[in-house]
Backbone as a printed PyTorch tensor [residue, N CA C, xyz], in Angstrom:
tensor([[[ 4.2610, 27.8890,  4.3410],
         [ 5.2840, 28.7850,  4.5810],
         [ 6.7790, 29.0050,  5.0270]],

        [[ 6.4140, 28.5960,  6.3380],
         [ 7.3400, 28.3220,  6.9660],
         [ 9.1400, 27.5480,  6.1330]],

        [[ 8.5310, 26.4910,  5.6630],
         [ 9.0940, 25.4490,  4.6220],
         [10.2080, 26.4800,  3.2440]],

        [[ 8.9160, 27.9330,  2.8870],
         [10.3850, 28.1540,  2.3660],
         [11.0090, 29.3370,  2.7270]],

        [[10.5610, 29.6830,  4.6980],
         [11.4520, 30.7180,  4.9670],
         [12.7000, 29.8840,  5.4250]],

        [[12.4550, 28.1040,  5.7510],
         [13.6080, 27.6930,  5.4690],
         [14.5590, 27.4290,  4.3080]],

        [[13.8950, 27.9840,  2.9730],
         [15.3860, 27.6790,  2.5680],
         [15.7180, 28.2320,  1.9420]],

        [[15.3080, 29.4160,  2.8880],
         [16.4490, 30.2850,  2.5160],
         [17.7420, 30.4030,  2.9990]],

        [[18.9020, 30.0890,  2.1640],
         [20.6560, 29.7870,  3.4340],
         [20.6350, 30.9860,  4.0870]],

        [[20.6140, 29.5980,  5.7030],
         [21.2840, 30.7460,  6.6650],
         [22.0090, 31.5910,  6.9710]],

        [[23.1380, 31.3470,  5.7250],
         [25.0570, 31.6620,  5.4920],
         [24.1510, 34.1030,  5.5170]],

        [[23.1070, 33.7850,  4.4850],
         [22.7970, 34.5650,  3.3670],
         [22.1050, 35.4970,  4.9240]],

        [[21.2100, 35.1000,  5.3470],
         [20.3450, 35.2180,  5.9150],
         [21.8050, 36.1980,  6.7820]],

        [[21.7100, 35.5250,  7.4220],
         [23.4530, 35.9590,  8.5540],
         [24.1260, 37.7630,  8.2110]],

        [[24.3830, 37.5140,  6.6520],
         [25.0760, 38.9110,  6.5140],
         [23.6870, 39.7650,  6.2010]],

        [[22.1910, 39.3460,  5.5620],
         [21.7380, 40.2120,  5.4490],
         [21.2710, 41.0930,  6.5440]],

        [[20.9470, 40.0810,  8.2340],
         [20.6270, 40.9430,  8.8880],
         [22.0110, 41.6880,  9.6150]],

        [[22.9430, 41.9460, 10.2680],
         [23.6980, 42.4320,  9.8720],
         [24.2970, 43.6340,  9.0490]],

        [[23.7600, 43.2320,  7.5650],
         [24.1130, 44.2810,  6.6480],
         [22.7530, 45.3660,  7.3690]],

        [[21.7700, 45.1250,  7.8700],
         [20.6080, 46.0710,  8.3530],
         [20.5540, 46.1750,  9.4390]],

        [[21.4660, 46.0270, 10.7260],
         [21.8480, 46.4590, 11.8380],
         [23.3410, 47.1240, 11.3430]],

        [[24.2400, 47.2530, 10.9560],
         [24.8850, 48.6350, 10.3510],
         [24.3410, 49.4250, 10.2310]],

        [[23.4120, 49.1230,  9.0210],
         [22.8550, 50.7110,  8.6880],
         [21.6360, 50.9180,  9.4550]],

        [[21.0480, 50.9250, 10.8610],
         [20.2350, 51.5640, 11.5030],
         [21.8350, 51.9610, 12.9110]],

        [[22.6360, 50.9110, 12.4520],
         [23.7590, 51.6190, 13.4200],
         [24.1920, 53.1060, 12.4300]],

        [[24.5980, 52.8580, 11.8860],
         [24.6350, 54.1890, 10.6470],
         [23.8570, 55.1850, 11.1670]],

        [[22.6470, 54.6640, 11.0990],
         [21.5750, 56.1020, 11.3150],
         [21.6270, 56.9580, 12.4740]],

        [[22.2600, 56.0750, 13.5010],
         [22.1830, 56.3260, 14.9530],
         [23.2960, 57.4850, 15.1020]],

        [[24.2400, 56.8120, 14.6220],
         [25.8830, 57.7210, 14.6340],
         [25.4480, 58.6010, 13.7850]],

        [[24.5040, 59.0370, 12.8130],
         [24.7540, 59.9590, 11.7420],
         [23.6370, 61.0650, 13.0630]],

        [[22.5060, 60.8550, 13.7930],
         [22.0090, 61.2740, 14.8900],
         [22.7160, 61.6970, 16.1000]],

        [[24.2020, 60.9770, 16.1890],
         [25.0170, 61.2360, 17.3980],
         [25.9570, 62.3080, 16.7870]],

        [[26.3620, 62.8300, 15.5950],
         [26.5740, 64.2180, 15.5690],
         [25.7630, 64.9350, 14.8870]],

        [[24.9940, 64.7370, 15.5050],
         [23.4440, 65.9570, 14.5720],
         [23.9080, 66.2800, 13.0560]],

        [[23.8990, 65.0180, 12.1270],
         [23.4500, 64.9340, 10.2090],
         [22.3430, 64.8640, 10.6270]],

        [[21.4380, 63.9870, 11.6640],
         [19.8720, 63.2470, 11.3290],
         [19.4670, 64.3230, 12.0680]],

        [[18.4020, 65.0400, 12.1520],
         [17.6350, 65.9280, 13.2840],
         [17.3210, 64.5690, 13.7610]],

        [[17.1860, 64.7520, 15.7350],
         [16.9880, 63.5970, 16.5800],
         [15.6310, 63.7620, 16.4400]],

        [[14.3800, 63.7770, 16.1520],
         [13.2770, 64.2540, 15.6000],
         [12.9390, 63.2510, 14.9310]],

        [[13.5480, 62.7210, 13.6970],
         [13.4190, 61.6970, 13.0020],
         [13.3340, 60.2840, 13.7120]],

        [[13.9000, 59.6790, 14.5720],
         [13.9160, 58.6830, 15.3780],
         [13.4050, 58.6790, 16.5950]],

        [[12.9360, 57.5990, 17.3310],
         [12.3620, 57.5270, 18.4800],
         [10.9520, 57.5400, 18.6240]],

        [[10.5040, 58.0110, 16.9800],
         [ 8.7880, 57.7060, 17.1960],
         [ 8.4440, 59.7680, 17.4350]],

        [[ 9.7300, 60.5780, 17.0320],
         [ 9.8390, 62.1150, 18.0520],
         [ 9.5580, 62.0840, 18.7400]],

        [[ 9.5860, 61.3610, 19.5280],
         [ 9.2280, 62.0560, 21.6140],
         [10.6990, 62.7500, 22.0750]],

        [[11.7260, 62.1200, 21.1820],
         [13.0610, 63.1000, 21.6660],
         [12.8340, 64.3690, 21.9150]],

        [[13.1880, 64.7990, 22.7510],
         [12.9920, 66.6780, 23.3430],
         [14.1230, 67.3400, 22.7780]],

        [[15.0120, 66.4640, 22.9760],
         [16.6580, 66.7630, 22.5720],
         [17.5740, 66.0050, 22.3930]],

        [[18.7920, 66.1800, 21.7190],
         [20.3680, 65.5040, 20.9680],
         [20.2600, 64.2900, 22.0000]],

        [[19.9170, 65.7340, 23.7400],
         [20.8180, 64.5870, 24.8680],
         [20.2080, 63.4610, 24.9980]],

        [[19.2140, 63.5940, 25.1140],
         [17.6910, 62.5780, 24.5220],
         [17.9180, 61.8450, 24.2320]],

        [[17.6940, 61.9020, 22.7970],
         [18.2230, 60.9220, 21.3390],
         [19.4210, 60.4400, 21.5460]],

        [[20.0670, 60.8140, 22.2820],
         [21.6470, 60.4700, 22.5350],
         [21.4860, 59.6110, 22.8030]],

        [[20.5480, 59.3040, 24.4140],
         [20.6330, 58.1720, 25.2050],
         [20.1140, 56.4590, 24.8220]],

        [[19.1220, 56.8620, 23.7640],
         [18.3510, 55.7730, 23.6280],
         [19.0720, 55.4260, 22.1500]],

        [[20.0070, 56.5160, 21.3260],
         [21.2270, 55.9600, 20.2320],
         [21.9740, 55.1940, 20.9330]],

        [[22.7660, 55.3260, 21.6010],
         [23.1590, 55.1390, 22.1630],
         [23.1400, 53.4140, 23.0730]],

        [[21.7180, 53.4000, 23.4630],
         [21.2300, 51.7790, 23.9210],
         [21.2490, 51.1030, 22.5980]],

        [[20.3120, 52.1310, 21.7200],
         [20.3660, 50.9260, 20.5980],
         [21.7710, 50.6100, 20.1600]],

        [[22.4470, 51.2390, 19.4360],
         [23.6710, 50.8220, 19.6160],
         [24.2050, 49.9120, 20.1800]],

        [[24.6690, 49.4740, 21.1890],
         [25.0110, 48.9670, 22.3290],
         [24.1350, 47.1920, 21.8200]],

        [[23.0470, 47.8240, 21.6050],
         [22.4300, 46.2810, 21.3260],
         [22.6530, 45.6720, 20.6350]],

        [[22.9040, 46.2760, 19.5350],
         [22.4930, 45.8380, 18.0130],
         [24.3020, 45.4080, 18.1160]],

        [[24.7500, 46.0670, 18.6240],
         [26.7730, 45.5740, 19.0590],
         [26.8460, 43.9880, 18.9820]],

        [[25.6000, 43.9540, 20.2340],
         [25.4360, 42.4340, 21.2740],
         [24.9510, 41.9360, 20.6110]],

        [[24.3360, 41.8520, 19.6650],
         [23.5530, 40.3240, 18.2180],
         [24.8030, 40.8170, 16.9010]],

        [[24.9840, 41.1550, 16.8910],
         [26.1060, 41.1980, 15.6940],
         [26.7200, 39.8490, 16.1400]],

        [[28.2900, 39.2440, 17.0430],
         [28.2300, 38.1660, 17.3090],
         [27.4640, 36.7890, 17.5210]],

        [[27.0400, 37.0590, 17.6140],
         [25.8510, 36.1380, 18.1970],
         [24.4240, 35.8560, 16.5820]],

        [[24.7090, 37.1330, 15.7710],
         [24.3270, 36.3810, 14.2610],
         [25.0190, 36.0150, 13.6840]],

        [[26.4430, 36.2210, 13.7710],
         [27.2100, 35.2890, 13.1340],
         [27.6720, 34.4870, 14.0650]],

        [[27.6040, 34.4250, 14.7550],
         [27.6160, 32.3610, 15.0320],
         [25.8670, 31.6510, 14.6780]],

        [[24.8840, 31.9740, 15.0960],
         [23.6070, 31.3690, 14.8270],
         [23.6010, 31.3780, 13.0400]],

        [[24.2750, 31.7230, 12.2580],
         [23.6750, 31.8610, 11.4370],
         [25.5690, 30.9990, 10.4010]],

        [[26.3550, 30.5870, 11.4380],
         [27.0620, 29.5450, 10.8640],
         [28.5340, 30.7850, 10.2460]],

        [[28.0630, 31.8790, 10.1640],
         [29.4840, 32.6560,  9.5020],
         [30.4630, 32.0850, 10.0470]],

        [[29.5880, 32.2550, 11.2290],
         [31.4750, 32.0540, 12.4350],
         [30.9980, 31.1140, 12.7460]],

        [[32.1230, 29.6680, 12.2020],
         [30.9360, 28.0230, 13.1830],
         [32.0430, 28.1320, 14.7860]],

        [[31.1730, 28.3730, 15.2670],
         [31.7410, 28.2590, 16.6310],
         [30.8660, 26.7150, 17.3860]],

        [[31.1940, 25.7380, 17.6840],
         [31.1810, 25.5020, 18.4760],
         [30.5630, 25.4540, 20.3340]],

        [[29.5400, 25.4560, 20.5000],
         [28.6500, 25.7950, 21.9070],
         [29.0730, 24.8410, 22.6950]],

        [[28.8890, 25.1590, 23.7490],
         [28.3220, 23.4420, 25.1320],
         [27.1500, 24.1780, 25.0050]],

        [[26.6860, 23.3970, 26.1490],
         [24.7460, 23.6110, 26.1330],
         [24.0500, 24.6950, 26.7760]],

        [[24.7960, 24.9510, 27.9820],
         [24.3980, 26.4240, 28.2600],
         [24.4280, 27.5950, 27.0000]],

        [[25.7790, 27.9300, 26.2850],
         [25.8900, 28.8190, 25.7470],
         [24.8690, 28.2340, 24.2420]],

        [[24.7160, 27.0600, 24.2860],
         [23.3870, 27.1180, 23.0380],
         [21.9060, 27.6630, 23.6220]],

        [[21.4220, 27.2750, 24.4670],
         [20.1180, 27.7630, 25.2640],
         [20.1410, 29.1390, 25.6260]],

        [[21.4030, 29.5620, 25.8530],
         [21.7640, 31.3320, 26.0270],
         [21.6260, 32.1280, 24.3650]],

        [[21.8030, 30.7820, 23.7780],
         [22.0280, 31.5930, 22.5760],
         [20.6060, 31.5880, 21.4330]],

        [[19.7570, 30.2500, 21.5220],
         [18.0740, 30.5380, 21.5960],
         [17.6160, 31.3420, 21.6890]],

        [[17.8810, 31.3780, 23.5090],
         [17.0680, 32.2290, 24.1050],
         [16.7530, 33.4420, 24.2120]],

        [[17.8960, 33.9430, 23.6050],
         [18.0820, 35.3100, 23.2520],
         [17.8570, 35.4350, 21.3910]],

        [[17.9450, 34.3490, 19.8540],
         [17.5200, 34.7880, 19.1450],
         [15.8720, 33.9640, 19.8930]],

        [[15.0500, 33.8310, 20.5990],
         [13.2380, 33.7060, 20.1510],
         [13.1330, 34.8350, 20.3730]],

        [[13.6510, 35.1520, 21.4690],
         [13.7860, 36.7860, 22.4420],
         [13.1920, 37.8180, 22.1340]],

        [[13.6980, 37.2990, 20.3960],
         [14.2400, 39.2790, 19.7150],
         [13.3230, 39.0820, 18.9030]],

        [[12.2940, 37.8600, 17.7530],
         [11.3520, 37.8610, 17.2750],
         [10.4930, 38.6480, 17.7830]],

        [[ 9.6820, 38.7430, 18.5010],
         [ 8.2530, 39.5930, 19.2050],
         [ 9.1730, 41.1050, 19.3290]],

        [[10.4870, 41.6310, 19.7740],
         [10.5660, 42.6270, 20.2530],
         [11.0700, 42.8890, 18.6180]],

        [[11.3620, 42.2330, 17.5630],
         [11.5640, 42.5910, 16.4590],
         [ 9.6120, 43.3410, 15.6740]],

        [[ 8.8170, 42.1370, 16.3400],
         [ 7.4920, 42.9580, 16.1770],
         [ 7.5580, 43.8820, 16.4140]],

        [[ 7.9140, 44.2100, 18.0940],
         [ 7.1510, 45.5700, 18.4020],
         [ 7.7910, 46.5030, 17.5470]],

        [[ 9.1160, 46.5440, 17.2210],
         [ 9.9990, 47.3810, 16.6550],
         [ 9.6600, 48.1580, 15.2150]],

        [[ 8.9180, 46.9420, 14.4620],
         [ 8.3670, 47.3650, 12.9770],
         [ 6.8340, 48.0130, 13.9770]],

        [[ 6.4210, 47.2740, 14.4820],
         [ 4.8810, 48.1260, 14.6000],
         [ 5.3640, 49.9290, 15.1050]],

        [[ 6.7690, 50.0210, 16.2340],
         [ 6.7130, 51.2060, 16.1060],
         [ 7.5730, 51.9640, 15.2270]],

        [[ 8.1490, 51.4340, 14.6960],
         [ 8.6620, 52.3350, 12.8500],
         [ 7.1520, 52.9350, 12.2660]],

        [[ 6.3970, 51.9580, 11.7080],
         [ 5.0530, 52.4750, 11.4120],
         [ 4.4300, 53.0900, 12.5280]],

        [[ 4.5850, 53.4650, 13.2950],
         [ 3.2280, 54.7590, 13.5900],
         [ 4.4460, 55.7980, 14.4890]],

        [[ 6.1170, 55.5370, 13.5160],
         [ 7.0490, 56.6870, 13.6720],
         [ 6.6280, 58.0800, 12.5920]],

        [[ 7.5080, 58.2870, 12.9350],
         [ 8.1250, 59.8010, 12.5000],
         [ 8.1900, 58.9730, 10.2790]],

        [[ 8.3150, 60.1910,  9.3920],
         [ 7.8870, 60.0780,  8.2100],
         [ 8.7570, 58.9380,  7.7550]],

        [[10.5710, 59.9400,  8.5370],
         [11.2610, 58.7780,  8.1870],
         [11.1830, 57.1740,  8.5720]],

        [[10.6350, 56.7780,  9.8930],
         [10.7440, 55.9870,  9.7210],
         [10.1340, 55.1370,  9.5650]],

        [[ 8.8620, 55.4980,  9.3050],
         [ 8.2960, 54.8640,  8.0680],
         [ 8.4190, 54.7990,  6.8940]],

        [[ 8.9340, 55.4980,  6.2650],
         [ 9.2600, 55.4470,  5.1310],
         [10.7640, 54.6540,  4.6650]],

        [[11.5110, 54.6290,  5.5980],
         [12.9240, 53.8460,  5.7100],
         [13.3630, 52.7120,  6.5750]],

        [[13.0460, 53.3650,  8.0840],
         [13.5620, 52.6370,  8.7530],
         [12.8400, 50.7990,  9.1200]],

        [[11.5090, 51.7610,  8.4750],
         [10.8790, 50.6740,  8.7900],
         [11.1840, 49.1130,  7.7740]],

        [[12.0350, 49.6350,  6.2050],
         [11.4410, 48.8730,  5.8000],
         [13.2590, 47.4900,  6.1150]],

        [[14.1640, 48.5240,  6.8930],
         [14.5990, 47.4940,  7.2860],
         [14.3320, 46.8130,  8.2870]],

        [[13.7410, 47.2000,  9.3670],
         [12.8730, 46.3690, 10.1800],
         [12.7690, 45.2340,  9.7680]],

        [[11.8110, 45.7230,  8.8330],
         [11.0940, 44.1980,  8.4880],
         [11.6490, 43.8720,  7.7650]],

        [[12.8530, 43.6150,  7.1790],
         [14.0140, 42.7350,  6.5800],
         [14.8500, 42.5680,  7.9660]],

        [[15.1720, 43.1300,  8.4500],
         [15.9200, 42.7740,  9.6220],
         [14.8720, 41.7510, 10.4270]],

        [[13.6320, 42.0300, 10.3620],
         [13.1240, 40.7260, 11.2420],
         [12.6960, 39.7390, 10.1100]],

        [[12.7380, 38.9190,  9.0960],
         [12.5440, 38.4110,  8.3520],
         [13.6640, 37.2520,  8.3820]],

        [[15.3260, 38.2570,  8.3370],
         [16.2390, 37.4130,  8.0710],
         [16.4660, 36.8740,  9.7540]],

        [[16.3200, 37.6420, 10.7550],
         [16.0230, 36.9150, 12.0010],
         [15.6940, 35.8470, 12.2860]],

        [[14.0480, 35.7200, 11.5260],
         [13.2850, 34.6760, 11.7400],
         [14.0330, 33.3650, 11.4820]],

        [[14.2980, 33.7950, 10.0780],
         [15.3100, 32.8210,  9.8980],
         [16.3880, 31.6090, 10.3040]],

        [[17.2310, 33.2100, 11.1860],
         [18.1740, 32.3210, 11.6640],
         [17.5860, 31.9930, 12.8590]],

        [[16.4900, 31.9910, 13.3700],
         [15.7900, 31.5710, 14.3750],
         [15.3050, 30.6830, 14.2260]],

        [[14.2240, 30.2790, 13.2140],
         [14.1090, 28.9400, 13.2630],
         [14.9290, 27.9200, 12.6090]],

        [[16.3360, 27.7290, 12.9800],
         [17.2750, 26.7560, 12.9720],
         [17.8480, 25.9410, 14.2250]],

        [[17.4940, 27.3560, 15.0690],
         [17.9560, 26.8820, 15.8190],
         [16.5210, 26.1540, 17.2560]],

        [[16.4540, 25.5920, 18.1830],
         [16.1740, 25.2210, 18.7780],
         [16.4940, 24.1150, 20.0450]],

        [[15.4730, 24.2670, 20.8880],
         [16.0890, 23.0740, 22.2000],
         [15.7390, 21.8270, 22.6880]]])
């Protein structure tokens, strides 16, 4: 199974992962702009747009940090890193895998919007992130 995953092009995985991140950012921006109801995200636990604002803003920041890491790790932007930055990159990638799994579970237990739309985005993002992480080892 892992060999089949490894055969998928790492740069395509990077582009798809970034696309999923951009889609998630767009959803959070739509909530911040009050185009989408705040009750659609965060499992419906946000009690106001103010509370959803904090959740959406932190999600956007985390995704924005992950995009350059994905660009480098998937070799879309070919940068040679020294040993310390390589270790940091690998740790970020592998810590993200179980967090992605938790995210999938949260989406599947969330609101109808999260179950029907965001869970698919999260699953695709997980598969692409896993492919990229497979390439990187200490």
